[in-house]
Backbone as JSON, one array per atom type, in Angstrom:
{
  "sequence": "MTLLIETSADRWTRMVRTTGVVGLVTVVLLFAPIIAISSLGEPPFVASAEEARAFLRNGSAGWAQAATALTSLAAIGLIWFLVGLCLLLRRLEGSPPWRSAAALVSGVMLPAYLLLDVSWGAASFGGADLDLAVASYAFDSGNLGFANIWLAMASFAVACGWLVLSTRVVGRWLGWWAIASGLGLVISRFFWTSEVWYLPYFAFWIWVIIICVRLIRRPAAVLNGSDSRSRLEAPPEI",
  "N": [[102.63, 3.1, -4.84], [101.34, 6.09, -5.83], [100.57, 8.97, -3.77], [98.25, 11.47, -4.25], [97.98, 14.81, -3.31], [96.18, 17.04, -2.97], [96.68, 20.42, -3.3], [96.9, 23.93, -1.99], [97.06, 26.31, -3.8], [96.14, 24.53, -6.06], [93.81, 24.31, -5.45], [92.8, 27.11, -5.65], [93.68, 27.29, -8.31], [91.62, 25.68, -9.53], [89.59, 26.93, -8.6], [89.27, 29.15, -10.22], [89.41, 28.55, -12.88], [86.87, 27.3, -12.78], [85.25, 29.78, -12.21], [85.63, 31.62, -14.64], [84.03, 29.46, -16.58], [81.5, 29.23, -15.21], [81.06, 32.56, -15.49], [80.65, 32.52, -18.13], [79.03, 30.91, -19.18], [76.7, 31.94, -17.88], [76.6, 34.66, -19.13], [75.57, 33.47, -21.74], [72.61, 32.46, -20.59], [72.05, 34.75, -19.94], [71.41, 36.66, -21.78], [70.19, 35.32, -24.08], [67.57, 34.92, -23.56], [66.99, 37.32, -22.81], [67.06, 38.5, -25.5], [65.15, 36.94, -26.79], [62.73, 37.73, -25.92], [63.02, 40.5, -26.78], [62.13, 40.18, -29.28], [59.57, 40.17, -29.38], [58.71, 42.46, -30.04], [59.5, 44.63, -28.54], [59.44, 48.24, -27.2], [61.15, 51.18, -27.21], [62.51, 53.26, -24.26], [60.85, 55.69, -24.75], [58.16, 54.67, -25.06], [54.94, 54.93, -26.1], [52.05, 54.72, -23.93], [50.29, 52.44, -25.09], [51.77, 51.31, -26.65], [53.42, 50.08, -24.39], [52.07, 48.57, -23.13], [50.71, 46.76, -25.66], [53.33, 45.29, -25.73], [53.82, 44.38, -22.94], [51.53, 42.8, -23.16], [51.87, 40.78, -24.96], [54.2, 39.4, -23.64], [52.91, 37.5, -22.06], [53.1, 35.23, -23.18], [53.41, 31.48, -22.77], [56.11, 30.86, -23.47], [57.58, 33.3, -22.73], [57.65, 33.6, -20.45], [58.88, 31.55, -19.24], [61.65, 32.16, -20.39], [61.6, 34.59, -18.51], [61.57, 33.46, -16.37], [64.36, 32.24, -16.86], [66.22, 34.12, -17.13], [66.32, 34.85, -14.15], [67.33, 32.45, -13.2], [69.78, 32.94, -14.26], [70.87, 34.92, -12.78], [71.5, 34.02, -10.78], [73.71, 32.52, -11.39], [75.36, 34.65, -11.9], [76.18, 35.96, -9.5], [77.54, 33.74, -8.44], [79.57, 34.06, -10.18], [80.63, 36.57, -9.97], [81.23, 36.6, -7.3], [83.63, 34.97, -7.18], [85.45, 36.14, -8.91], [85.74, 38.43, -7.51], [87.11, 37.46, -5.16], [89.4, 36.23, -5.99], [90.52, 38.71, -6.58], [90.66, 39.97, -4.47], [92.57, 38.8, -3.14], [94.56, 39.29, -4.67], [94.92, 42.13, -4.45], [95.69, 42.25, -1.7], [95.88, 43.68, 1.55], [94.53, 46.52, 2.91], [91.36, 45.2, 1.71], [89.84, 46.86, 0.26], [88.87, 47.85, -2.2], [87.76, 45.27, -3.89], [86.22, 44.3, -2.32], [84.36, 46.06, -2.39], [83.84, 46.36, -5.25], [82.59, 43.65, -4.98], [80.37, 44.32, -3.76], [78.97, 45.88, -5.4], [78.71, 44.85, -7.65], [76.64, 42.95, -6.98], [74.5, 44.1, -7.2], [73.51, 44.17, -9.66], [73.05, 41.17, -10.09], [70.58, 40.95, -7.97], [68.65, 43.06, -8.86], [67.86, 41.78, -11.19], [66.4, 39.62, -9.81], [64.63, 40.84, -7.84], [63.3, 42.88, -9.25], [60.19, 42.86, -10.72], [58.49, 44.35, -12.21], [57.59, 44.42, -15.11], [57.29, 41.29, -15.63], [55.28, 40.77, -13.37], [53.11, 42.66, -14.96], [53.14, 41.66, -17.24], [51.8, 38.87, -16.53], [49.71, 39.43, -16.05], [48.56, 39.69, -18.75], [46.21, 40.09, -20.35], [44.16, 41.49, -18.72], [45.51, 43.74, -18.57], [45.65, 47.46, -17.75], [46.09, 50.71, -19.53], [47.26, 52.51, -17.47], [48.27, 51.43, -15.96], [50.07, 49.47, -17.15], [51.57, 51.68, -18.37], [53.22, 52.47, -16.27], [54.11, 49.92, -15.1], [55.79, 49.67, -17.22], [57.82, 51.76, -17.25], [58.79, 51.98, -14.56], [60.6, 49.07, -14.84], [62.3, 49.92, -16.96], [62.99, 52.39, -15.63], [64.63, 51.11, -13.14], [66.43, 49.92, -14.93], [67.94, 51.44, -15.79], [69.18, 52.49, -13.81], [70.67, 50.76, -12.6], [72.73, 50.4, -14.25], [74.7, 52.45, -12.76], [75.59, 50.88, -10.22], [76.7, 48.93, -12.11], [78.64, 50.56, -13.06], [80.38, 51.25, -11.08], [81.32, 48.71, -9.97], [82.48, 48.27, -12.38], [84.74, 50.23, -12.83], [85.87, 49.33, -9.9], [87.07, 47.0, -10.6], [88.3, 47.67, -12.76], [90.32, 48.98, -11.75], [91.41, 47.82, -10.04], [92.71, 45.54, -11.59], [94.53, 47.32, -13.4], [96.14, 48.13, -10.97], [97.69, 45.43, -10.44], [98.08, 44.12, -12.51], [96.78, 41.68, -13.22], [95.22, 40.6, -15.4], [96.12, 41.73, -17.49], [96.79, 45.19, -18.75], [95.19, 46.69, -20.46], [92.93, 45.74, -20.47], [91.91, 46.99, -17.91], [92.02, 49.35, -18.31], [89.94, 49.18, -20.19], [87.88, 48.45, -18.77], [87.22, 50.23, -16.61], [86.99, 52.42, -18.55], [84.5, 51.62, -19.78], [82.77, 51.7, -17.49], [82.65, 54.72, -16.76], [81.38, 55.54, -18.93], [78.74, 54.16, -18.75], [78.15, 55.84, -16.06], [77.51, 58.18, -17.65], [76.06, 57.56, -18.95], [73.4, 57.14, -17.83], [72.85, 59.77, -17.32], [71.59, 60.39, -19.88], [69.47, 58.4, -20.39], [67.21, 57.75, -21.77], [68.26, 58.37, -24.57], [69.74, 56.29, -27.1], [72.37, 55.96, -26.24], [73.14, 54.39, -24.42], [73.73, 52.06, -25.53], [76.54, 51.62, -26.15], [78.39, 51.99, -23.98], [77.62, 49.81, -22.37], [77.55, 47.58, -23.89], [79.94, 46.95, -24.38], [80.66, 46.84, -21.91], [80.12, 44.17, -20.69], [81.47, 42.6, -22.94], [83.67, 43.13, -21.92], [83.3, 41.55, -19.7], [83.18, 38.5, -20.63], [86.01, 38.7, -21.88], [87.18, 38.06, -19.7], [86.63, 36.41, -18.72], [87.17, 34.33, -20.19], [89.94, 34.67, -20.22], [90.58, 33.61, -17.59], [90.13, 30.92, -17.72], [91.56, 30.0, -19.79], [94.39, 30.77, -18.76], [94.68, 30.41, -15.55], [96.81, 29.81, -13.71], [98.3, 32.08, -14.4], [97.05, 34.08, -14.09], [96.48, 33.98, -11.16], [99.19, 34.5, -10.41], [99.16, 37.16, -10.43], [99.96, 38.16, -12.82], [99.62, 38.41, -16.2], [100.54, 38.69, -18.07], [103.08, 37.55, -20.77], [105.29, 37.94, -21.53], [106.55, 38.66, -18.73], [105.99, 36.17, -17.56], [107.21, 34.51, -18.65], [110.26, 35.52, -18.23], [113.58, 35.26, -17.93], [115.09, 33.43, -15.29], [116.58, 35.4, -12.32], [119.89, 35.7, -11.56]],
  "CA": [[101.55, 4.08, -5.38], [101.64, 7.66, -5.89], [99.79, 9.93, -3.23], [98.11, 13.06, -5.0], [97.8, 15.93, -2.46], [95.82, 18.83, -3.6], [97.59, 21.7, -2.65], [95.8, 25.32, -1.79], [97.3, 26.88, -5.09], [95.6, 23.48, -7.29], [91.79, 24.55, -5.39], [92.44, 28.32, -6.18], [93.4, 27.38, -9.86], [90.17, 24.83, -9.9], [88.41, 27.87, -8.38], [89.76, 30.49, -11.08], [89.02, 28.01, -14.14], [85.55, 27.69, -12.89], [84.88, 31.27, -12.21], [85.23, 31.58, -15.85], [83.32, 28.73, -17.05], [80.02, 29.93, -14.87], [81.0, 33.71, -16.36], [80.5, 32.24, -19.71], [77.29, 30.24, -19.12], [76.04, 33.08, -17.06], [76.62, 35.68, -20.33], [74.38, 32.76, -22.43], [71.61, 32.21, -20.16], [71.41, 35.75, -19.64], [71.3, 37.59, -23.17], [69.61, 34.57, -24.77], [66.07, 35.14, -22.91], [66.66, 38.77, -23.11], [66.96, 38.72, -26.99], [64.17, 36.01, -27.14], [61.58, 38.66, -25.18], [63.12, 41.67, -27.5], [61.48, 40.02, -30.33], [58.27, 40.23, -28.65], [58.44, 44.12, -30.08], [60.09, 45.67, -27.43], [59.37, 49.35, -27.64], [62.02, 52.41, -27.32], [62.31, 53.71, -23.14], [59.96, 56.54, -24.33], [57.28, 54.52, -26.13], [53.64, 55.21, -25.24], [51.01, 53.66, -22.98], [49.41, 51.92, -25.89], [52.93, 50.5, -27.18], [54.18, 49.56, -23.37], [50.59, 47.35, -23.18], [51.02, 45.52, -26.14], [54.66, 44.25, -25.45], [53.38, 43.31, -22.0], [50.54, 41.51, -23.15], [52.49, 39.6, -25.33], [54.6, 38.71, -22.9], [52.07, 36.96, -21.18], [53.05, 33.96, -23.47], [53.84, 31.01, -22.0], [57.49, 30.61, -23.49], [57.97, 34.55, -22.42], [57.25, 33.81, -18.73], [59.84, 30.37, -19.38], [62.26, 32.96, -20.71], [61.77, 35.52, -17.67], [62.4, 32.55, -15.38], [65.41, 31.6, -17.19], [67.08, 35.48, -16.19], [66.15, 34.62, -12.41], [68.23, 31.78, -13.12], [71.29, 33.62, -14.79], [71.41, 35.75, -11.93], [72.2, 33.42, -9.66], [74.97, 32.29, -11.92], [76.14, 35.57, -11.76], [76.25, 35.84, -7.89], [79.01, 32.43, -8.45], [81.11, 34.32, -10.83], [81.38, 37.74, -9.18], [81.93, 35.8, -6.11], [84.58, 33.86, -7.69], [86.31, 36.71, -9.8], [86.25, 38.82, -6.55], [88.02, 36.38, -4.22], [90.36, 36.37, -6.84], [90.78, 40.66, -6.84], [90.75, 39.84, -3.07], [93.84, 37.45, -2.93], [95.96, 39.81, -5.48], [94.56, 42.92, -3.87], [95.89, 42.54, -0.26], [95.06, 44.5, 2.79], [92.69, 46.53, 3.3], [90.87, 44.64, 0.6], [88.46, 47.66, 0.11], [88.0, 47.92, -4.05], [87.43, 44.31, -4.14], [85.05, 44.8, -1.53], [83.14, 47.41, -3.21], [83.1, 45.34, -6.35], [81.47, 43.05, -4.72], [78.64, 44.56, -3.37], [77.92, 47.21, -6.72], [78.24, 43.9, -8.45], [75.24, 42.01, -6.8], [73.53, 44.8, -7.26], [72.91, 43.17, -11.23], [71.26, 39.92, -9.96], [69.51, 41.43, -6.81], [67.75, 43.56, -9.69], [67.13, 40.59, -12.05], [65.78, 38.81, -9.27], [63.65, 41.65, -7.16], [62.77, 43.94, -10.06], [59.57, 41.83, -11.35], [57.19, 44.92, -12.36], [57.58, 43.68, -16.19], [56.72, 39.74, -15.21], [53.81, 40.63, -12.94], [52.18, 43.11, -15.73], [52.59, 40.34, -18.36], [51.41, 37.95, -16.25], [48.07, 39.42, -15.8], [48.13, 40.73, -19.41], [44.74, 40.25, -20.64], [43.18, 42.8, -17.98], [46.35, 45.11, -18.09], [44.86, 48.37, -18.11], [46.96, 51.76, -19.86], [47.62, 53.4, -16.72], [49.09, 50.38, -15.01], [51.02, 49.01, -17.78], [52.98, 52.43, -18.33], [53.7, 52.38, -14.82], [55.23, 49.02, -15.37], [57.09, 49.25, -18.38], [58.66, 52.93, -16.98], [59.49, 51.47, -13.56], [61.11, 48.56, -15.3], [63.13, 50.84, -17.42], [64.34, 53.3, -14.45], [65.3, 50.58, -12.63], [67.37, 49.2, -15.44], [69.18, 52.76, -15.82], [69.55, 52.99, -12.13], [71.82, 49.53, -11.86], [74.21, 51.22, -14.55], [75.24, 53.27, -11.47], [76.08, 49.54, -9.72], [77.87, 48.06, -12.81], [79.69, 51.01, -13.23], [81.23, 51.14, -9.57], [81.96, 47.6, -10.18], [83.61, 47.8, -13.54], [85.33, 51.0, -12.2], [86.72, 48.96, -9.34], [87.92, 46.01, -11.47], [89.44, 48.22, -13.47], [91.3, 50.39, -10.56], [93.06, 46.94, -9.69], [93.59, 45.28, -12.75], [95.79, 48.41, -13.4], [97.68, 47.78, -10.11], [98.11, 44.28, -10.05], [98.18, 43.7, -13.74], [96.52, 40.3, -13.52], [94.88, 40.43, -16.79], [96.68, 43.02, -18.87], [96.52, 46.77, -18.35], [94.33, 47.03, -21.7], [91.43, 45.38, -19.86], [92.01, 47.42, -16.79], [91.37, 50.73, -19.05], [88.67, 48.98, -20.77], [86.86, 48.63, -17.63], [86.85, 51.79, -16.44], [85.87, 53.38, -19.65], [82.95, 51.02, -19.88], [82.45, 52.1, -16.32], [82.55, 55.87, -16.83], [80.1, 55.46, -20.26], [77.69, 53.6, -18.15], [77.7, 56.49, -15.54], [77.24, 59.21, -18.12], [74.56, 56.74, -19.92], [72.71, 57.46, -16.9], [71.77, 61.03, -17.52], [70.53, 60.44, -21.17], [69.11, 57.34, -20.37], [66.0, 57.78, -22.65], [68.78, 57.91, -25.57], [70.46, 54.96, -27.52], [74.15, 56.37, -26.15], [74.38, 53.47, -23.45], [74.28, 50.33, -26.04], [78.04, 51.42, -26.76], [79.45, 51.15, -22.77], [76.98, 48.51, -22.19], [77.73, 46.43, -24.41], [81.48, 47.46, -23.82], [81.39, 46.15, -20.28], [79.51, 42.34, -21.19], [82.59, 41.88, -23.83], [84.9, 42.71, -21.13], [83.31, 40.38, -18.95], [83.78, 37.5, -21.66], [87.28, 38.25, -22.05], [88.06, 37.93, -18.66], [86.16, 34.74, -18.14], [88.57, 33.47, -21.28], [91.68, 34.38, -19.67], [90.39, 32.82, -16.37], [90.02, 29.66, -17.91], [92.8, 29.34, -20.31], [95.89, 31.03, -18.11], [94.59, 30.29, -14.67], [97.69, 30.14, -12.75], [99.32, 33.58, -14.81], [96.05, 35.14, -13.43], [96.87, 33.83, -9.82], [100.34, 35.17, -10.16], [99.37, 38.71, -10.56], [100.39, 38.28, -14.28], [99.13, 37.29, -17.27], [101.46, 38.89, -19.07], [103.85, 36.7, -21.44], [106.88, 38.4, -21.27], [106.74, 38.76, -17.72], [105.88, 34.99, -17.32], [108.9, 33.76, -19.42], [111.26, 36.06, -18.17], [114.64, 34.46, -17.24], [115.41, 33.7, -13.5], [117.98, 35.83, -11.54], [121.23, 34.71, -10.94]],
  "C": [[101.46, 5.81, -5.25], [100.19, 8.54, -4.89], [99.38, 11.24, -3.43], [97.64, 13.5, -3.64], [97.2, 16.87, -3.39], [95.83, 20.23, -2.7], [96.28, 22.9, -2.74], [95.94, 25.67, -3.45], [96.65, 25.82, -6.15], [93.92, 24.2, -6.74], [91.43, 25.87, -6.03], [92.5, 28.31, -8.03], [92.11, 26.38, -10.38], [89.14, 26.16, -10.03], [88.33, 29.15, -9.54], [89.09, 29.92, -12.61], [87.62, 28.15, -14.11], [84.75, 28.93, -12.45], [84.28, 31.55, -13.76], [84.4, 30.81, -16.67], [81.99, 29.44, -16.56], [80.45, 31.62, -15.48], [80.65, 33.12, -17.83], [79.34, 32.12, -19.78], [76.41, 30.79, -18.73], [75.16, 34.23, -18.4], [75.05, 35.09, -20.87], [72.96, 33.18, -22.01], [71.01, 33.91, -19.78], [70.52, 36.94, -20.77], [69.98, 36.54, -24.07], [68.2, 34.66, -24.56], [66.15, 36.65, -23.35], [66.33, 39.01, -25.08], [65.71, 37.96, -27.51], [62.87, 37.17, -27.09], [61.72, 39.58, -26.01], [62.13, 41.3, -28.54], [59.91, 39.97, -30.32], [57.59, 41.96, -29.35], [58.68, 45.11, -29.23], [59.89, 47.06, -27.87], [60.24, 50.05, -26.97], [61.66, 52.74, -25.15], [61.15, 54.69, -23.82], [58.58, 56.39, -25.02], [55.65, 54.94, -25.11], [52.98, 54.19, -24.53], [50.34, 52.65, -23.78], [50.83, 50.83, -26.17], [53.72, 49.76, -25.85], [53.17, 48.42, -23.54], [50.74, 46.3, -23.74], [52.02, 44.94, -26.07], [54.4, 43.7, -23.88], [52.34, 42.54, -22.21], [51.31, 40.3, -23.92], [53.53, 38.97, -24.81], [54.39, 37.58, -21.47], [52.22, 34.92, -21.67], [53.37, 33.0, -23.34], [55.76, 30.48, -22.39], [58.1, 31.98, -23.16], [57.96, 34.38, -21.09], [58.22, 32.62, -18.36], [61.11, 31.4, -19.27], [62.89, 34.25, -19.5], [62.42, 34.59, -16.53], [63.64, 32.34, -15.37], [66.46, 32.94, -16.75], [67.39, 35.29, -14.81], [67.32, 34.0, -12.55], [69.67, 32.08, -13.37], [72.01, 34.34, -14.02], [71.85, 35.2, -10.71], [73.63, 32.99, -10.14], [76.3, 33.47, -11.81], [76.88, 36.12, -10.54], [77.42, 35.12, -7.76], [79.67, 33.19, -8.91], [81.35, 35.59, -10.21], [81.63, 37.53, -7.62], [83.32, 35.64, -6.27], [85.91, 34.84, -7.79], [86.91, 37.96, -8.26], [86.92, 38.37, -5.15], [89.13, 36.29, -4.96], [91.33, 37.64, -6.6], [90.87, 40.69, -5.34], [92.23, 39.09, -2.71], [95.25, 38.36, -3.7], [96.31, 41.45, -4.9], [95.38, 43.43, -2.39], [95.23, 43.31, 0.93], [95.33, 45.76, 2.79], [92.15, 46.4, 1.64], [89.42, 45.69, 0.23], [87.96, 48.04, -1.68], [87.51, 46.53, -4.14], [86.27, 44.22, -3.24], [83.72, 45.6, -1.96], [82.81, 46.89, -4.69], [82.33, 44.66, -6.45], [80.25, 43.3, -4.84], [77.98, 45.54, -4.55], [77.93, 45.54, -7.33], [76.94, 43.11, -8.58], [74.61, 42.53, -6.65], [72.38, 44.4, -8.44], [71.99, 42.47, -10.73], [70.67, 40.18, -8.8], [68.09, 42.5, -7.64], [67.08, 42.57, -10.59], [66.15, 40.14, -11.24], [64.55, 39.63, -8.47], [62.69, 42.23, -8.02], [61.38, 42.94, -10.86], [58.07, 42.92, -11.8], [56.84, 44.53, -14.0], [57.07, 42.22, -16.17], [55.09, 40.14, -14.91], [52.94, 41.31, -13.79], [51.88, 42.1, -16.74], [51.93, 39.35, -18.16], [50.23, 38.1, -16.32], [47.68, 40.35, -17.14], [47.11, 40.84, -20.0], [44.29, 41.09, -20.06], [44.35, 43.91, -17.68], [45.29, 46.5, -18.95], [46.04, 49.68, -18.86], [47.9, 51.97, -18.68], [49.08, 52.12, -16.22], [50.48, 49.45, -15.37], [52.14, 50.19, -18.62], [53.98, 52.71, -17.24], [54.4, 51.29, -14.55], [56.4, 49.19, -15.9], [58.22, 50.31, -17.99], [59.39, 52.64, -15.9], [60.75, 50.35, -13.93], [62.65, 49.31, -15.99], [63.99, 51.79, -16.68], [65.12, 52.15, -14.09], [66.47, 50.04, -13.59], [68.78, 50.48, -15.55], [69.81, 52.78, -14.93], [70.75, 51.78, -12.0], [73.1, 49.61, -13.0], [75.23, 51.46, -13.78], [76.35, 52.19, -10.95], [76.91, 48.88, -10.62], [79.03, 48.99, -13.31], [80.91, 51.24, -12.12], [81.6, 49.99, -9.64], [83.3, 47.41, -11.23], [85.05, 49.07, -12.94], [86.57, 50.39, -11.03], [87.74, 47.67, -9.87], [88.94, 46.54, -11.92], [90.76, 48.97, -12.92], [92.66, 49.11, -10.31], [93.45, 45.94, -10.59], [94.6, 45.93, -13.0], [96.96, 48.34, -12.49], [98.39, 46.54, -9.94], [98.19, 43.61, -11.77], [97.55, 42.23, -14.09], [96.06, 40.05, -14.68], [94.87, 40.79, -17.92], [95.95, 44.4, -18.91], [95.68, 47.24, -19.28], [93.43, 47.08, -20.95], [90.9, 46.32, -18.51], [91.57, 49.3, -17.37], [90.03, 50.8, -19.61], [87.37, 49.16, -19.72], [86.12, 49.56, -16.99], [86.65, 52.96, -17.45], [84.58, 52.37, -19.86], [82.09, 51.49, -18.61], [81.57, 53.94, -16.39], [81.22, 56.21, -17.56], [78.8, 55.32, -19.39], [77.28, 54.94, -16.85], [77.03, 57.78, -16.22], [76.19, 59.2, -18.89], [73.14, 57.38, -19.51], [71.69, 58.23, -17.08], [71.36, 61.46, -18.44], [70.15, 59.31, -21.33], [68.04, 56.82, -21.24], [66.93, 58.08, -24.6], [69.58, 56.75, -25.79], [71.85, 54.92, -27.17], [74.4, 54.89, -25.49], [74.32, 52.46, -23.93], [75.45, 50.36, -25.95], [78.58, 50.79, -25.22], [78.44, 50.1, -22.39], [77.14, 47.45, -22.45], [79.69, 45.98, -24.39], [81.7, 46.31, -22.73], [80.92, 44.42, -20.29], [80.63, 41.83, -22.05], [83.65, 42.07, -22.69], [84.88, 41.78, -20.35], [83.69, 38.96, -19.45], [84.91, 37.22, -21.56], [87.86, 37.68, -21.07], [87.49, 36.56, -18.33], [87.25, 33.71, -18.94], [89.51, 33.66, -20.88], [91.39, 33.98, -18.18], [90.47, 31.17, -16.59], [90.79, 29.08, -19.22], [94.01, 29.73, -19.81], [95.14, 31.34, -16.85], [95.64, 30.86, -13.59], [98.46, 31.09, -13.1], [98.27, 34.36, -14.18], [96.37, 34.97, -11.91], [97.79, 34.35, -9.15], [100.46, 36.26, -9.99], [99.8, 39.45, -12.09], [100.05, 37.8, -15.02], [99.93, 38.21, -19.13], [102.81, 37.58, -19.59], [105.01, 36.73, -21.36], [107.09, 38.49, -19.81], [107.07, 37.37, -17.28], [107.13, 33.78, -17.76], [110.13, 34.52, -19.71], [112.19, 35.31, -17.35], [114.92, 34.61, -15.88], [116.32, 34.87, -13.14], [118.95, 34.9, -11.28], [121.82, 35.61, -9.83]]
}
């Protein structure tokens, strides 16, 4: 009978693949309720108090409250994904692991925002009795918190991109992509009431999806610090 012994490399490989799966599931859990809630007629950031109150009142529907709870569940999944990804980057970075640590601390600001910023949820819960001043404050508070979190996302993206460039863990082009989306998010914060933020914001999430796919499909290559086919298939030195 063959005795199967799980090695450290096996555990790391399983962790990398699981991180990718959790990341993809989390993206679905996050954007599905966001898209659903936007169908309530979400106004732009510069909406009037009347528009904000109408939107928040619509959010008092039972299914909308359930969708809000689903975003909180996605926040937990996001924490697991961030921890797994940053542990991988920490392994490849070596000592001192300051960039991977910065990426983790910056990254967890997003799930913290999703869990703790309840301005829209609280206003929608009492939507029937919502007055204009409270609606306007809750709507603006939620939007400003969302705009501020772009800076934390930018810090995470830049730290990850820097590590990808130095370790070539998933290809240098993904490193530059992360840095570009991070810098775009920083710039967008200063023009947060315009729609310019859409480009770097969705570029960031597309980057996350690509990273997850890489983690699932080629965990061993990622662990070796190179996802480049030419390097992996290079002939051994004689």
